[in-house]
C-alpha positions in Angstrom: 0.0 -0.1 0.2 3.1 2.4 0.5 3.4 2.6 -3.3 0.1 4.6 -3.5 1.6 7.6 -1.4 2.9 10.3 -3.7 6.4 11.4 -3.7 7.0 15.0 -4.5 10.3 16.8 -4.5 10.2 20.6 -5.1 13.2 22.5 -6.1 13.5 26.3 -6.4 16.5 28.9 -6.8 18.0 30.1 -3.4 17.8 33.6 -2.3 21.5 35.1 -1.9 22.2 37.2 1.2 22.1 40.2 -1.0 18.5 39.7 -2.1 19.4 38.3 -5.7 18.1 34.9 -7.0 20.8 32.2 -7.7 20.8 31.4 -11.2 20.7 27.8 -12.9 21.9 27.8 -16.7 22.0 24.6 -18.1 25.1 24.5 -20.6 24.1 21.1 -22.5 21.0 19.3 -23.2 22.0 16.6 -21.0 22.0 19.1 -18.0 19.2 18.7 -15.7 18.1 20.5 -12.4 16.9 17.4 -10.9 20.2 15.5 -12.0 22.1 18.1 -9.9 19.9 17.4 -7.1 20.1 13.7 -7.2 23.9 14.2 -7.3 23.9 16.4 -4.1 24.7 19.8 -5.6 22.2 21.7 -3.9 23.8 24.9 -2.8 22.0 27.0 -5.0 18.5 25.8 -4.6 16.1 25.1 -1.6 14.9 21.5 -1.5 11.4 20.6 -0.3 9.8 17.3 -0.1 6.3 16.2 0.8 6.0 14.8 4.4 5.1 11.1 4.3 1.8 10.2 5.7 1.7 7.4 8.3 -0.9 4.3 8.2 -3.5 4.9 11.0 -5.5 2.1 12.1 -8.0 4.6 13.7 -8.7 6.3 10.3 -8.1 3.1 8.3 -5.8 4.9 5.9 -3.0 7.2 5.6 -2.8 10.3 8.0 -1.2 13.6 7.8 -1.4 15.9 10.9 -2.2 19.4 9.7 -1.0 22.4 12.0 -2.8 25.1 10.7 -6.3 24.1 9.7 -8.0 20.8 9.8 -8.4 19.1 6.2 -10.8 16.4 5.0 -9.3 13.3 3.9 -8.0 13.6 0.2 -5.3 12.0 -2.0 -4.6 15.5 -2.9 -3.7 16.8 0.4 -0.1 17.3 1.2 2.6 19.0 3.7 5.6 20.2 1.9 8.8 20.5 4.3 12.2 21.2 3.9 14.7 18.4 2.9 17.1 19.4 6.0 14.2 19.9 8.5 11.2 17.4 8.1 9.4 19.4 11.1 9.5 22.7 9.4 6.1 22.7 7.2 6.8 25.4 4.2 3.3 24.9 2.5 0.2 23.0 3.2 -2.6 22.1 0.9 -5.9 20.6 2.6 -9.3 20.1 1.3 -11.9 21.7 3.3 -15.1 21.0 1.4 -16.1 19.4 -1.8 -14.1 21.3 -4.6 -12.8 23.6 -1.9 -9.0 23.5 -0.9 -7.1 25.6 1.5 -3.4 26.4 0.8 -1.0 28.0 3.5 2.5 29.0 2.5 5.3 30.6 3.9 8.9 32.0 2.9 10.9 31.1 0.6 7.9 30.3 -1.5 6.0 32.9 -3.3 2.1 32.7 -3.8 2.7 32.2 -7.3 4.9 29.1 -6.8 2.9 27.8 -4.1 -0.3 27.9 -6.6 1.8 26.2 -9.3 2.9 23.4 -6.6 -0.6 22.8 -5.6 -1.9 22.6 -9.2 0.6 19.5 -9.4 -1.7 17.7 -6.7 -4.7 17.8 -9.2 -3.4 16.0 -12.0 -4.9 13.0 -10.7 
């Protein structure tokens, strides 16, 4: 059943101390941002992953504890956490009602980035 749990990796450019954004410019067609991540070259990017739900006997399904607002069960719900700190929630998407979802984001994500990430959850 664990294979039904989606795995999400989000990579965004890091913001430098001077406020500028780190650039990523591929030189060859074979250069991929995900390959840099897989090889551990993450100095110029923020790396986030979805927090893995745990199986709950009580709920008879996978369960995520939402901090900000309670959510109804849905395969589209997710908590995005920093790869380096699984307890720091960067983004939360949770079902509130039929066709109504709530998104909570915080720095370093912009509302535009958060919305784009949320849309990927609806590709089911």
